[in-house]
C-alpha atoms as an extended CHARMM CRD file, in Angstrom:
* protein
*
        89  EXT
         1         1  UNK       CA              0.0000000000        0.0000000000        0.0000000000  PROA      1               0.0000000000
         2         2  UNK       CA              1.4860000000        3.3790000000       -0.9700000000  PROA      2               0.0000000000
         3         3  UNK       CA              1.0740000000        6.4240000000        1.2120000000  PROA      3               0.0000000000
         4         4  UNK       CA              0.0810000000        9.5470000000       -0.6990000000  PROA      4               0.0000000000
         5         5  UNK       CA              1.3050000000       12.8440000000        0.7200000000  PROA      5               0.0000000000
         6         6  UNK       CA             -1.2220000000       15.6380000000        1.2330000000  PROA      6               0.0000000000
         7         7  UNK       CA             -1.0350000000       18.5700000000       -1.1580000000  PROA      7               0.0000000000
         8         8  UNK       CA             -0.3420000000       22.0830000000        0.0760000000  PROA      8               0.0000000000
         9         9  UNK       CA             -0.8760000000       25.4740000000       -1.5210000000  PROA      9               0.0000000000
        10        10  UNK       CA              0.6230000000       27.5760000000        1.2930000000  PROA      10              0.0000000000
        11        11  UNK       CA              3.9020000000       27.0510000000        3.1310000000  PROA      11              0.0000000000
        12        12  UNK       CA              5.3360000000       29.1710000000        5.9280000000  PROA      12              0.0000000000
        13        13  UNK       CA              8.9610000000       28.2580000000        6.4520000000  PROA      13              0.0000000000
        14        14  UNK       CA             12.0640000000       29.5830000000        8.1800000000  PROA      14              0.0000000000
        15        15  UNK       CA             10.1900000000       29.8450000000       11.4990000000  PROA      15              0.0000000000
        16        16  UNK       CA             12.5640000000       30.2120000000       14.4570000000  PROA      16              0.0000000000
        17        17  UNK       CA              9.9330000000       29.3730000000       17.1050000000  PROA      17              0.0000000000
        18        18  UNK       CA              6.4340000000       28.0600000000       16.4670000000  PROA      18              0.0000000000
        19        19  UNK       CA              3.9490000000       28.0520000000       19.3540000000  PROA      19              0.0000000000
        20        20  UNK       CA              1.4870000000       25.1920000000       19.1770000000  PROA      20              0.0000000000
        21        21  UNK       CA             -0.2610000000       22.6850000000       21.4130000000  PROA      21              0.0000000000
        22        22  UNK       CA              1.6130000000       19.4900000000       22.2550000000  PROA      22              0.0000000000
        23        23  UNK       CA              0.3910000000       16.2530000000       20.7020000000  PROA      23              0.0000000000
        24        24  UNK       CA             -2.2260000000       15.5910000000       18.0670000000  PROA      24              0.0000000000
        25        25  UNK       CA             -5.5440000000       15.5500000000       19.8550000000  PROA      25              0.0000000000
        26        26  UNK       CA             -8.4030000000       18.0270000000       20.3260000000  PROA      26              0.0000000000
        27        27  UNK       CA             -8.1890000000       20.1350000000       23.4990000000  PROA      27              0.0000000000
        28        28  UNK       CA            -10.7370000000       21.6120000000       25.8760000000  PROA      28              0.0000000000
        29        29  UNK       CA            -10.5490000000       23.6770000000       29.0680000000  PROA      29              0.0000000000
        30        30  UNK       CA             -7.3130000000       23.3170000000       31.0540000000  PROA      30              0.0000000000
        31        31  UNK       CA             -5.7440000000       21.0880000000       28.3680000000  PROA      31              0.0000000000
        32        32  UNK       CA             -5.3700000000       24.2620000000       26.2880000000  PROA      32              0.0000000000
        33        33  UNK       CA             -2.5230000000       25.2550000000       28.6290000000  PROA      33              0.0000000000
        34        34  UNK       CA             -0.3080000000       22.4500000000       27.2900000000  PROA      34              0.0000000000
        35        35  UNK       CA              1.8040000000       24.7230000000       25.0880000000  PROA      35              0.0000000000
        36        36  UNK       CA              4.6310000000       23.3960000000       22.9620000000  PROA      36              0.0000000000
        37        37  UNK       CA              7.2770000000       25.3220000000       21.0470000000  PROA      37              0.0000000000
        38        38  UNK       CA              8.8890000000       23.9220000000       17.9050000000  PROA      38              0.0000000000
        39        39  UNK       CA             12.1410000000       25.3950000000       16.6430000000  PROA      39              0.0000000000
        40        40  UNK       CA             13.2720000000       25.6090000000       13.0090000000  PROA      40              0.0000000000
        41        41  UNK       CA              9.6930000000       24.8410000000       11.9980000000  PROA      41              0.0000000000
        42        42  UNK       CA              7.3260000000       25.0320000000        9.0370000000  PROA      42              0.0000000000
        43        43  UNK       CA              3.5620000000       25.0740000000        8.5500000000  PROA      43              0.0000000000
        44        44  UNK       CA              1.7210000000       24.0020000000        5.3960000000  PROA      44              0.0000000000
        45        45  UNK       CA             -1.9260000000       24.3130000000        4.4110000000  PROA      45              0.0000000000
        46        46  UNK       CA             -4.2140000000       23.1420000000        1.6210000000  PROA      46              0.0000000000
        47        47  UNK       CA             -7.2950000000       25.2060000000        0.8050000000  PROA      47              0.0000000000
        48        48  UNK       CA             -7.2130000000       26.8970000000        4.2070000000  PROA      48              0.0000000000
        49        49  UNK       CA             -6.7260000000       23.7430000000        6.2550000000  PROA      49              0.0000000000
        50        50  UNK       CA             -3.4350000000       23.0020000000        8.0070000000  PROA      50              0.0000000000
        51        51  UNK       CA             -1.9040000000       19.7600000000        6.7170000000  PROA      51              0.0000000000
        52        52  UNK       CA              1.5960000000       19.9500000000        8.2450000000  PROA      52              0.0000000000
        53        53  UNK       CA              3.1900000000       21.3940000000       11.3790000000  PROA      53              0.0000000000
        54        54  UNK       CA              6.6820000000       20.3190000000       12.2750000000  PROA      54              0.0000000000
        55        55  UNK       CA             10.3940000000       20.6800000000       11.7730000000  PROA      55              0.0000000000
        56        56  UNK       CA             11.2020000000       22.3320000000        8.4530000000  PROA      56              0.0000000000
        57        57  UNK       CA             13.6130000000       19.5590000000        7.5170000000  PROA      57              0.0000000000
        58        58  UNK       CA             10.6380000000       17.1400000000        7.5470000000  PROA      58              0.0000000000
        59        59  UNK       CA              8.4190000000       19.3130000000        5.3240000000  PROA      59              0.0000000000
        60        60  UNK       CA              9.3550000000       17.6470000000        2.0170000000  PROA      60              0.0000000000
        61        61  UNK       CA              8.6150000000       14.2040000000        3.4920000000  PROA      61              0.0000000000
        62        62  UNK       CA              5.3000000000       15.3810000000        4.9560000000  PROA      62              0.0000000000
        63        63  UNK       CA              3.5540000000       17.2070000000        2.1030000000  PROA      63              0.0000000000
        64        64  UNK       CA              3.5600000000       17.6950000000       -1.6510000000  PROA      64              0.0000000000
        65        65  UNK       CA              4.0630000000       21.4020000000       -2.3840000000  PROA      65              0.0000000000
        66        66  UNK       CA              1.9790000000       22.5430000000       -5.3760000000  PROA      66              0.0000000000
        67        67  UNK       CA              3.9070000000       24.2310000000       -8.1770000000  PROA      67              0.0000000000
        68        68  UNK       CA              1.9470000000       27.4490000000       -7.6580000000  PROA      68              0.0000000000
        69        69  UNK       CA              1.9920000000       27.3190000000       -3.8480000000  PROA      69              0.0000000000
        70        70  UNK       CA              2.5100000000       30.5490000000       -1.9260000000  PROA      70              0.0000000000
        71        71  UNK       CA              5.7710000000       30.2800000000        0.0090000000  PROA      71              0.0000000000
        72        72  UNK       CA              6.1530000000       32.6580000000        2.9480000000  PROA      72              0.0000000000
        73        73  UNK       CA              9.5670000000       33.1880000000        4.5520000000  PROA      73              0.0000000000
        74        74  UNK       CA              9.0260000000       33.9590000000        8.2470000000  PROA      74              0.0000000000
        75        75  UNK       CA             12.5320000000       35.4160000000        8.4390000000  PROA      75              0.0000000000
        76        76  UNK       CA             13.4260000000       33.4200000000       11.5610000000  PROA      76              0.0000000000
        77        77  UNK       CA             10.5860000000       35.0920000000       13.4680000000  PROA      77              0.0000000000
        78        78  UNK       CA              8.3160000000       33.5830000000       16.0860000000  PROA      78              0.0000000000
        79        79  UNK       CA              4.9160000000       32.4120000000       14.8360000000  PROA      79              0.0000000000
        80        80  UNK       CA              1.8770000000       32.0390000000       17.0850000000  PROA      80              0.0000000000
        81        81  UNK       CA             -1.6780000000       30.9340000000       16.3060000000  PROA      81              0.0000000000
        82        82  UNK       CA             -4.2600000000       33.6130000000       15.6770000000  PROA      82              0.0000000000
        83        83  UNK       CA             -6.6380000000       33.8830000000       18.5720000000  PROA      83              0.0000000000
        84        84  UNK       CA            -10.1370000000       34.6100000000       17.3210000000  PROA      84              0.0000000000
        85        85  UNK       CA            -13.1660000000       35.1870000000       19.4950000000  PROA      85              0.0000000000
        86        86  UNK       CA            -16.0540000000       34.0110000000       17.3420000000  PROA      86              0.0000000000
        87        87  UNK       CA            -18.6330000000       35.0510000000       19.9290000000  PROA      87              0.0000000000
        88        88  UNK       CA            -21.1090000000       37.4920000000       18.4040000000  PROA      88              0.0000000000
        89        89  UNK       CA            -24.3160000000       39.1230000000       19.5070000000  PROA      89              0.0000000000
């Protein structure tokens, strides 16, 4: 059985520190405090959905980058998730 890599149309690479949650499971309440920081990281997405988060040197083994993918150089900056309050009245 062959494993097909997910496509990606957006890559953010050259991330010095990437803040994320540890592990690969959904979180609620106090579990959201379990912060992890990856160094020398990359993030990839396909049609707005994240398909890869990890060390940049594993990016090529983790996803297939589309020929017309947007590549963003983070310039060795820190990257944190966007915090959005979707609560409306």
